All heavy atoms as an XYZ file, in Angstrom:
761
protein
N      51.676     15.719     -5.950
C      52.447     16.795     -5.359
C      52.302     16.783     -3.843
O      53.290     16.932     -3.132
C      51.958     18.129     -5.959
C      52.549     19.336     -5.338
S      54.050     19.754     -6.187
C      54.374     21.329     -5.479
N      51.092     16.599     -3.352
C      50.852     16.581     -1.915
C      51.606     15.448     -1.245
O      52.205     15.643     -0.190
C      49.332     16.438     -1.628
O      48.652     17.544     -2.203
C      49.036     16.398     -0.151
N      51.619     14.285     -1.870
C      52.303     13.133     -1.294
C      53.812     13.398     -1.207
O      54.409     13.246     -0.136
C      52.030     11.854     -2.107
C      52.921     10.706     -1.616
C      50.567     11.468     -2.008
N      54.423     13.808     -2.298
C      55.892     13.965     -2.276
C      56.317     15.097     -1.338
O      57.316     14.959     -0.638
C      56.428     14.184     -3.679
O      55.881     15.337     -4.259
N      55.565     16.171     -1.293
C      55.931     17.291     -0.411
C      55.851     16.860      1.060
O      56.789     17.083      1.835
C      55.040     18.495     -0.677
C      55.400     19.717      0.160
C      54.635     20.964     -0.245
N      53.283     20.766     -0.706
C      52.212     20.644      0.078
N      52.331     20.686      1.375
N      51.002     20.491     -0.441
N      54.739     16.244      1.413
C      54.585     15.818      2.811
C      55.492     14.666      3.161
O      56.055     14.627      4.263
C      53.112     15.428      3.084
C      52.250     16.654      3.262
O      52.421     17.407      4.215
N      51.328     16.870      2.346
N      55.686     13.731      2.250
C      56.588     12.603      2.522
C      58.009     13.090      2.727
O      58.707     12.638      3.641
C      56.541     11.613      1.360
N      58.444     14.036      1.918
C      59.778     14.589      2.076
C      59.937     15.275      3.421
O      60.961     15.111      4.100
C      60.058     15.566      0.928
O      61.324     16.149      1.085
N      58.911     16.014      3.808
C      58.961     16.696      5.107
C      59.010     15.682      6.263
O      59.828     15.819      7.178
C      57.740     17.613      5.251
C      57.660     18.268      6.597
N      58.585     19.181      7.038
C      56.760     18.123      7.595
C      58.255     19.586      8.254
N      57.152     18.952      8.616
N      58.185     14.668      6.215
C      58.153     13.650      7.267
C      59.493     12.929      7.329
O      60.038     12.695      8.404
C      56.982     12.665      7.060
C      55.640     13.396      7.232
C      57.083     11.489      8.005
C      54.438     12.630      6.710
N      60.019     12.558      6.178
C      61.281     11.817      6.135
C      62.456     12.639      6.652
O      63.432     12.074      7.144
C      61.560     11.380      4.696
N      62.360     13.954      6.579
C      63.472     14.789      7.014
C      63.495     15.043      8.516
O      64.458     15.598      9.029
C      63.436     16.138      6.278
O      62.357     16.924      6.745
N      62.461     14.613      9.223
C      62.423     14.842     10.655
C      63.428     13.899     11.338
O      63.652     12.784     10.905
C      61.013     14.590     11.235
O      60.609     13.267     10.932
C      60.024     15.586     10.679
N      63.999     14.390     12.406
C      65.058     13.635     13.082
C      64.586     12.934     14.349
O      65.292     12.085     14.882
C      66.229     14.555     13.418
C      66.897     15.215     12.205
C      67.997     16.178     12.661
C      67.452     14.164     11.262
N      63.425     13.290     14.849
C      62.932     12.661     16.068
C      61.541     12.076     15.852
O      60.802     12.521     14.965
C      62.905     13.652     17.208
O      61.885     14.607     17.025
N      61.193     11.109     16.675
C      59.890     10.469     16.561
C      58.759     11.468     16.823
O      57.741     11.432     16.143
C      59.802      9.296     17.538
N      58.949     12.344     17.780
C      57.879     13.313     18.088
C      57.653     14.263     16.933
O      56.502     14.596     16.596
C      58.167     14.075     19.381
O      59.337     14.832     19.266
N      58.716     14.712     16.297
C      58.560     15.612     15.135
C      57.964     14.871     13.940
O      57.199     15.430     13.177
C      59.895     16.245     14.767
C      60.297     17.260     15.815
C      61.504     18.031     15.412
N      61.817     18.961     16.475
C      62.764     19.845     16.426
N      63.539     19.914     15.356
N      62.988     20.648     17.427
N      58.328     13.601     13.799
C      57.767     12.783     12.718
C      56.250     12.628     12.943
O      55.459     12.758     12.024
C      58.466     11.429     12.685
C      58.231     10.645     11.436
C      59.154      9.440     11.251
N      59.766      8.870     12.439
C      61.031      9.105     12.832
N      61.827      9.858     12.100
N      61.509      8.522     13.924
N      55.848     12.373     14.191
C      54.422     12.274     14.504
C      53.710     13.570     14.185
O      52.617     13.561     13.589
C      54.238     11.957     15.988
C      54.424     10.499     16.321
O      54.875      9.719     15.503
N      54.096     10.137     17.543
N      54.282     14.700     14.595
C      53.675     15.988     14.323
C      53.554     16.246     12.825
O      52.519     16.764     12.357
C      54.466     17.116     14.982
C      54.364     17.109     16.489
O      53.458     16.499     17.058
N      55.317     17.745     17.134
N      54.580     15.901     12.082
C      54.564     16.127     10.631
C      53.493     15.279      9.976
O      52.770     15.757      9.071
C      55.941     15.834     10.023
N      53.329     14.033     10.389
C      52.291     13.176      9.824
C      50.902     13.716     10.205
O      49.995     13.742      9.361
C      52.441     11.730     10.279
C      51.398     10.759      9.729
C      51.358     10.770      8.206
C      51.619      9.360     10.266
N      50.728     14.143     11.448
C      49.447     14.696     11.877
C      49.072     15.919     11.042
O      47.928     16.081     10.613
C      49.490     15.047     13.361
N      50.060     16.787     10.793
C      49.810     17.971      9.966
C      49.459     17.587      8.539
O      48.570     18.190      7.926
C      51.043     18.876      9.975
C      51.294     19.569     11.286
C      52.649     20.260     11.367
O      53.368     20.317     10.325
O      52.989     20.765     12.437
N      50.145     16.587      8.007
C      49.879     16.148      6.643
C      48.468     15.584      6.516
O      47.745     15.878      5.558
C      50.913     15.091      6.221
N      48.072     14.762      7.485
C      46.717     14.187      7.464
C      45.679     15.289      7.566
O      44.669     15.276      6.857
C      46.559     13.135      8.587
C      47.447     11.922      8.280
C      45.096     12.732      8.744
C      47.573     10.956      9.439
N      45.909     16.269      8.429
C      44.979     17.387      8.582
C      44.865     18.173      7.279
O      43.767     18.582      6.878
C      45.421     18.292      9.717
N      45.999     18.382      6.601
C      46.006     19.116      5.341
C      45.221     18.375      4.263
O      44.399     18.967      3.552
C      47.443     19.328      4.871
C      47.552     20.057      3.540
C      48.993     20.122      3.043
O      49.912     20.230      3.868
O      49.171     20.077      1.816
N      45.434     17.075      4.155
C      44.723     16.263      3.157
C      43.216     16.260      3.460
O      42.396     16.397      2.555
C      45.308     14.833      3.094
C      44.395     13.904      2.291
C      46.691     14.854      2.502
N      42.887     16.102      4.727
C      41.482     16.116      5.116
C      40.830     17.437      4.749
O      39.713     17.461      4.207
C      41.345     15.838      6.627
O      41.944     14.576      6.924
C      39.886     15.813      7.055
N      41.509     18.525      5.043
C      40.976     19.853      4.757
C      40.821     20.094      3.256
O      39.788     20.593      2.804
C      41.905     20.921      5.348
C      41.464     22.349      5.120
C      42.465     23.330      5.732
C      42.529     24.526      4.832
N      43.831     25.022      4.559
N      41.826     19.699      2.493
C      41.836     19.979      1.054
C      41.025     18.981      0.222
O      40.478     19.344     -0.818
C      43.274     20.018      0.524
C      44.064     21.188      1.092
O      43.456     22.126      1.659
O      45.316     21.161      0.960
N      40.988     17.717      0.667
C      40.404     16.661     -0.185
C      39.334     15.826      0.495
O      38.731     14.958     -0.146
C      41.511     15.728     -0.705
C      42.607     16.466     -1.398
N      42.480     17.004     -2.659
C      43.870     16.775     -0.993
C      43.607     17.594     -3.005
N      44.467     17.475     -2.021
N      39.127     16.015      1.794
C      38.094     15.276      2.505
C      38.617     14.021      3.170
O      39.708     13.535      2.847
N      37.804     13.502      4.072
C      38.175     12.296      4.843
C      38.430     11.086      3.960
O      39.264     10.243      4.281
C      37.065     11.939      5.838
C      36.984     12.935      6.998
O      38.016     13.553      7.327
O      35.889     13.071      7.574
N      37.691     10.972      2.891
C      37.809      9.796      2.042
C      39.167      9.697      1.323
O      39.557      8.637      0.899
C      36.678      9.755      1.021
C      35.336      9.523      1.702
C      34.205      9.443      0.709
C      32.906      9.206      1.445
N      31.762      9.054      0.584
N      39.874     10.814      1.222
C      41.165     10.821      0.541
C      42.305     10.370      1.447
O      43.402     10.065      0.964
C      41.456     12.214      0.002
N      42.064     10.320      2.748
C      43.156     10.021      3.696
C      43.735      8.626      3.497
O      44.951      8.457      3.508
C      42.690     10.238      5.150
C      43.718      9.763      6.147
C      42.355     11.701      5.395
N      42.891      7.620      3.300
C      43.405      6.246      3.127
C      44.325      6.121      1.915
O      45.400      5.529      1.999
C      42.255      5.242      3.016
C      41.562      5.016      4.341
O      42.207      5.198      5.404
O      40.368      4.652      4.325
N      43.906      6.706      0.799
C      44.740      6.664     -0.399
C      46.035      7.442     -0.178
O      47.116      7.019     -0.627
C      43.975      7.226     -1.599
N      45.948      8.559      0.505
C      47.118      9.373      0.820
C      48.098      8.561      1.668
O      49.294      8.542      1.380
C      46.687     10.653      1.535
C      47.827     11.466      2.070
C      48.667     12.159      1.217
C      48.067     11.541      3.441
C      49.716     12.926      1.718
C      49.117     12.295      3.943
C      49.947     12.977      3.071
N      47.594      7.885      2.693
C      48.471      7.099      3.570
C      49.124      5.937      2.813
O      50.305      5.655      3.019
C      47.685      6.591      4.783
C      47.226      7.653      5.757
C      46.310      7.052      6.813
C      48.399      8.361      6.410
N      48.368      5.306      1.941
C      48.957      4.238      1.113
C      50.071      4.772      0.230
O      51.128      4.148      0.087
C      47.885      3.567      0.249
C      46.965      2.666      1.051
O      47.365      2.197      2.138
O      45.813      2.431      0.572
N      49.835      5.935     -0.361
C      50.855      6.544     -1.233
C      52.081      6.946     -0.412
O      53.231      6.768     -0.864
C      50.273      7.741     -1.956
N      51.858      7.497      0.784
C      52.985      7.864      1.657
C      53.813      6.640      2.003
O      55.048      6.661      1.914
C      52.461      8.461      2.971
C      52.241      9.934      3.099
C      51.805     10.283      4.521
C      53.446     10.749      2.722
N      53.144      5.579      2.413
C      53.853      4.358      2.815
C      54.663      3.802      1.640
O      55.810      3.380      1.807
C      52.890      3.326      3.358
C      53.581      2.187      4.043
C      52.701      1.355      4.959
C      51.441      0.876      4.334
N      50.744     -0.111      5.167
N      54.093      3.838      0.451
C      54.817      3.393     -0.725
C      56.047      4.244     -0.999
O      57.130      3.712     -1.310
N      55.907      5.555     -0.848
C      57.022      6.487     -1.032
C      58.137      6.181     -0.039
O      59.319      6.118     -0.406
C      56.515      7.912     -0.848
C      57.394      9.026     -1.324
C      57.334      9.676     -2.520
C      58.464      9.669     -0.588
N      58.286     10.672     -2.571
C      58.992     10.687     -1.397
C      58.997      9.476      0.669
C      60.031     11.508     -0.991
C      60.050     10.294      1.080
C      60.552     11.289      0.241
N      57.771      5.965      1.215
C      58.782      5.669      2.254
C      59.451      4.315      2.017
O      60.664      4.183      2.174
C      58.145      5.680      3.647
C      57.644      7.028      4.076
C      56.433      7.169      4.724
C      58.381      8.187      3.848
C      55.965      8.389      5.130
C      57.930      9.430      4.236
C      56.710      9.529      4.887
N      58.665      3.322      1.640
C      59.243      1.987      1.376
C      60.204      1.994      0.204
O      61.249      1.340      0.256
C      58.133      0.961      1.181
C      57.461      0.568      2.475
O      58.073      0.575      3.539
N      56.175      0.252      2.410
N      59.881      2.734     -0.848
C      60.777      2.829     -2.006
C      62.114      3.424     -1.630
O      63.146      3.112     -2.226
C      60.157      3.662     -3.105
C      59.049      2.984     -3.867
C      58.433      3.908     -4.902
O      58.624      5.121     -4.871
N      57.693      3.310     -5.830
N      62.120      4.310     -0.658
C      63.340      5.021     -0.277
C      63.957      4.511      1.025
O      64.866      5.118      1.573
C      63.014      6.522     -0.171
C      62.732      7.117     -1.528
C      61.967      8.420     -1.411
N      61.672      8.991     -2.729
C      60.675      8.621     -3.514
N      59.829      7.675     -3.126
N      60.492      9.208     -4.680
N      63.416      3.403      1.520
C      63.914      2.761      2.747
C      63.864      3.664      3.978
O      64.772      3.644      4.813
C      65.350      2.237      2.546
C      65.377      1.115      1.554
O      64.501      0.239      1.562
N      66.352      1.118      0.669
N      62.808      4.452      4.095
C      62.566      5.246      5.303
C      61.679      4.409      6.219
O      60.469      4.616      6.319
C      61.909      6.586      4.979
C      62.817      7.554      4.279
C      62.543      7.979      2.989
C      63.941      8.062      4.913
C      63.378      8.874      2.339
C      64.778      8.946      4.271
C      64.486      9.344      2.996
O      65.318     10.243      2.370
N      62.299      3.436      6.874
C      61.572      2.429      7.644
C      60.766      3.034      8.785
O      59.608      2.660      8.990
C      62.540      1.392      8.178
C      61.877      0.156      8.692
C      61.113     -0.607      7.599
O      61.518     -0.611      6.438
N      60.013     -1.211      7.969
N      61.344      3.959      9.539
C      60.631      4.525     10.676
C      59.369      5.263     10.223
O      58.324      5.154     10.865
C      61.546      5.480     11.469
N      59.465      5.984      9.127
C      58.305      6.707      8.618
C      57.251      5.749      8.085
O      56.050      5.936      8.321
C      58.730      7.703      7.531
N      57.671      4.696      7.405
C      56.727      3.697      6.880
C      56.023      2.983      8.045
O      54.802      2.757      7.988
C      57.459      2.690      5.999
N      56.759      2.687      9.099
C      56.165      2.044     10.269
C      55.162      2.968     10.961
O      54.144      2.513     11.477
C      57.246      1.596     11.243
C      58.046      0.418     10.737
C      59.236      0.082     11.613
O      59.438      0.761     12.638
O      59.945     -0.874     11.262
N      55.457      4.254     10.989
C      54.536      5.211     11.579
C      53.229      5.262     10.818
O      52.153      5.230     11.418
C      55.171      6.612     11.620
C      54.299      7.724     12.180
C      53.918      7.439     13.634
C      55.021      9.059     12.057
N      53.295      5.306      9.502
C      52.075      5.302      8.675
C      51.312      3.999      8.895
O      50.086      4.002      9.062
C      52.417      5.504      7.186
C      51.173      5.320      6.322
C      53.010      6.888      6.960
N      52.026      2.882      8.932
C      51.389      1.597      9.160
C      50.683      1.561     10.523
O      49.564      1.063     10.647
C      52.426      0.485      9.064
C      51.783     -0.898      9.029
O      50.859     -1.099      8.218
O      52.219     -1.754      9.831
N      51.329      2.105     11.531
C      50.730      2.173     12.863
C      49.443      2.988     12.812
O      48.422      2.571     13.366
C      51.711      2.807     13.866
C      51.188      2.805     15.281
C      51.539      1.788     16.174
C      50.358      3.818     15.740
C      51.060      1.787     17.469
C      49.869      3.805     17.041
C      50.218      2.795     17.897
O      49.735      2.779     19.191
N      49.483      4.128     12.147
C      48.291      4.957     12.057
C      47.164      4.234     11.319
O      46.019      4.291     11.740
C      48.594      6.295     11.361
C      47.423      7.222     11.357
C      47.158      8.029     12.445
C      46.563      7.270     10.268
C      46.067      8.879     12.452
C      45.456      8.119     10.267
C      45.211      8.918     11.360
N      47.502      3.534     10.253
C      46.485      2.810      9.497
C      45.876      1.674     10.327
O      44.682      1.405     10.225
C      47.073      2.242      8.205
C      47.358      3.304      7.169
C      47.984      2.720      5.918
O      48.945      1.968      5.990
N      47.440      3.103      4.773
N      46.685      1.041     11.136
C      46.213     -0.074     11.960
C      45.392      0.393     13.169
O      44.349     -0.185     13.447
C      47.408     -0.908     12.467
O      48.146     -1.383     11.327
C      46.961     -2.095     13.302
N      45.860      1.436     13.829
C      45.250      1.861     15.095
C      44.357      3.089     14.997
O      43.623      3.384     15.931
C      46.342      2.115     16.137
C      47.187      0.921     16.413
N      46.768     -0.145     17.176
C      48.432      0.604     16.020
C      47.702     -1.052     17.233
N      48.737     -0.632     16.529
N      44.489      3.839     13.928
C      43.660      5.043     13.764
C      44.132      6.221     14.584
O      43.420      7.203     14.753
N      45.338      6.108     15.122
C      45.912      7.200     15.910
C      47.444      7.102     15.813
O      47.970      6.104     15.331
C      45.472      7.138     17.361
S      46.028      5.643     18.209
N      48.091      8.128     16.270
C      49.553      8.122     16.281
C      50.030      7.553     17.605
O      49.365      7.707     18.624
C      50.081      9.539     16.099
C      49.781     10.156     14.736
C      50.115     11.635     14.724
C      50.549      9.438     13.643
N      51.177      6.886     17.609
C      51.677      6.321     18.873
C      52.107      7.419     19.826
O      52.511      8.506     19.413
C      52.884      5.488     18.432
C      53.319      6.092     17.152
C      52.080      6.644     16.500
N      51.964      7.139     21.114
C      52.452      8.091     22.107
C      53.946      7.913     22.219
O      54.465      6.803     22.215
C      51.780      7.835     23.456
C      50.320      8.217     23.441
C      49.722      8.188     24.825
O      50.443      8.452     25.792
O      48.519      7.908     24.920
N      54.620      9.031     22.318
C      56.060      9.020     22.446
C      56.408      9.201     23.925
O      55.938     10.140     24.556
C      56.709     10.151     21.625
C      56.291     10.060     20.156
C      58.217     10.159     21.769
C      56.707      8.789     19.467
N      57.202      8.295     24.446
C      57.604      8.419     25.860
C      58.478      9.648     26.032
O      59.399      9.886     25.235
C      58.368      7.162     26.284
N      58.128     10.429     27.005
C      58.910     11.614     27.311
C      60.129     11.210     28.142
O      60.018     10.341     29.019
C      58.070     12.628     28.090
C      56.863     13.123     27.327
C      57.244     13.843     26.049
O      58.191     14.613     26.016
N      56.521     13.588     24.986
N      61.256     11.824     27.884
C      62.431     11.474     28.685
C      62.206     11.853     30.154
O      61.522     12.847     30.431
C      63.569     12.308     28.084
C      62.899     13.353     27.270
C      61.546     12.837     26.902
N      62.716     11.050     31.029
C      62.568     11.332     32.462
C      63.312     12.603     32.811
O      64.389     12.859     32.266
C      63.096     10.163     33.264
N      62.760     13.393     33.698
C      63.476     14.602     34.104
C      64.760     14.199     34.828
O      64.808     13.146     35.460
C      62.509     15.310     35.048
C      61.545     14.286     35.486
C      61.506     13.239     34.414
N      65.764     15.034     34.718
C      67.019     14.678     35.392
C      66.789     14.566     36.894
O      66.063     15.345     37.479
C      67.962     15.832     35.072
C      67.127     16.891     34.467
C      65.827     16.330     34.081
N      67.407     13.553     37.473
C      67.257     13.339     38.910
C      68.169     14.311     39.649
O      69.277     14.571     39.225
C      67.616     11.923     39.265
C      66.666     10.933     38.621
C      67.047      9.556     38.948
N      66.311      9.151     40.129
C      66.493      8.017     40.763
N      67.420      7.206     40.366
N      65.768      7.705     41.797
N      67.644     14.794     40.722
C      68.423     15.718     41.530
C      69.409     14.893     42.353
O      69.019     13.954     43.048
C      67.500     16.507     42.429
C      68.190     17.582     43.169
C      67.180     18.433     43.863
N      67.875     19.183     44.888
C      67.315     19.802     45.867
N      66.001     19.767     45.979
N      68.015     20.460     46.749
N      70.640     15.239     42.246
C      71.647     14.503     42.986
C      71.745     15.030     44.408
O      71.871     16.220     44.633
C      72.996     14.647     42.290
C      74.055     13.810     42.913
C      75.314     13.871     42.155
N      76.302     13.063     42.845
C      77.422     12.701     42.332
N      77.729     13.095     41.131
N      78.262     11.977     43.007
N      71.668     14.109     45.339
C      71.747     14.481     46.741
C      73.136     14.098     47.235
O      73.542     12.942     47.130
C      70.673     13.753     47.562
C      69.289     14.105     47.027
C      70.797     14.055     49.039
C      68.167     13.283     47.612
N      73.829     15.091     47.741
C      75.156     14.768     48.254
C      75.006     14.105     49.613
O      74.136     14.428     50.398
C      76.001     16.036     48.348
O      75.410     16.926     49.274
N      75.869     13.174     49.829
C      75.803     12.438     51.090
C      76.596     13.177     52.143
O      77.781     13.444     51.965
C      76.338     11.031     50.894
C      76.247     10.217     52.115
C      76.789      8.843     51.869
N      77.064      8.229     53.137
C      76.568      7.055     53.483
N      75.848      6.403     52.624
N      76.862      6.545     54.651
N      75.934     13.471     53.207
C      76.581     14.138     54.332
C      76.815     13.092     55.404
O      75.904     12.365     55.776
C      75.709     15.287     54.877
C      76.360     15.941     56.059
C      75.413     16.279     53.780
N      78.018     13.002     55.886
C      78.334     12.006     56.901
C      77.727     12.435     58.223
O      77.956     13.544     58.684
C      79.863     11.855     57.057
O      80.407     11.600     55.777
C      80.202     10.748     58.014
N      76.959     11.560     58.802
C      76.352     11.858     60.096
C      77.254     11.350     61.217
O      78.202     10.596     60.981
C      74.987     11.197     60.213
O      75.119      9.799     60.261
N      76.925     11.751     62.444
C      77.707     11.292     63.600
C      77.615      9.772     63.727
O      78.565      9.109     64.087
C      77.205     11.969     64.873
C      77.547     13.422     64.942
C      77.070     14.028     66.234
C      77.377     15.512     66.258
N      76.938     16.121     67.513
N      76.444      9.231     63.402
C      76.263      7.774     63.500
C      77.184      7.067     62.508
O      77.795      6.056     62.832
C      74.812      7.394     63.253
N      77.287      7.611     61.257
C      78.170      7.023     60.258
C      79.612      7.112     60.729
O      80.392      6.189     60.555
C      78.033      7.722     58.915
C      76.722      7.404     58.225
O      76.102      6.376     58.571
O      76.322      8.168     57.312
N      79.995      8.221     61.367
C      81.361      8.411     61.852
C      81.668      7.411     62.962
O      82.752      6.843     63.021
C      81.561      9.832     62.378
O      81.390     10.742     61.318
N      80.703      7.193     63.829
C      80.910      6.259     64.936
C      81.089      4.851     64.399
O      81.958      4.099     64.898
C      79.744      6.334     65.913
N      80.289      4.477     63.400
C      80.425      3.137     62.810
C      81.774      2.975     62.139
O      82.417      1.942     62.261
C      79.307      2.893     61.795
S      77.703      2.703     62.574
N      82.211      4.007     61.441
C      83.512      3.958     60.777
C      84.636      3.862     61.764
O      85.598      3.107     61.576
C      83.721      5.223     59.929
O      82.664      5.415     59.037
N      84.526      4.579     62.898
C      85.594      4.559     63.910
C      85.658      3.204     64.586
O      86.736      2.717     64.898
C      85.335      5.666     64.933
N      84.503      2.579     64.807
C      84.478      1.271     65.463
C      85.022      0.181     64.530
O      85.520     -0.834     65.012
C      83.054      0.893     65.900
C      82.605      1.761     67.053
O      83.421      2.301     67.805
N      81.293      1.892     67.227
N      84.875      0.360     63.221
C      85.332     -0.638     62.275
C      86.828     -0.670     62.189
O      87.425     -1.669     61.797
C      84.724     -0.350     60.889
N      87.504      0.394     62.584
C      88.955      0.457     62.484
C      89.637     -0.338     63.496
O      89.509     -0.715     64.488
C      89.448      1.901     62.519
C      89.016      2.656     61.288
C      89.546      4.067     61.343
C      89.076      4.832     60.129
N      89.485      6.177     60.130
């Protein structure tokens, strides 16, 4: 029951950051309810569930956690750049006038 409920929740996430959060919560829940020793079996069952249903991103996330012991960092989108309007200076005007 724990595997299918958490796997379904993880699979339904639409972004990598939410998928990471959902997996972290699932691991914490399993650890709390069943102890540290249950986490490896839980992760194997999750990965099997994802592979059977072709949820590749979720299966790769579990595999990453099993390999590295942590969740991958998600790159944050760059803040929007402030657009600076170009103001024509006297020097630019002089260059333009001489080019004519």
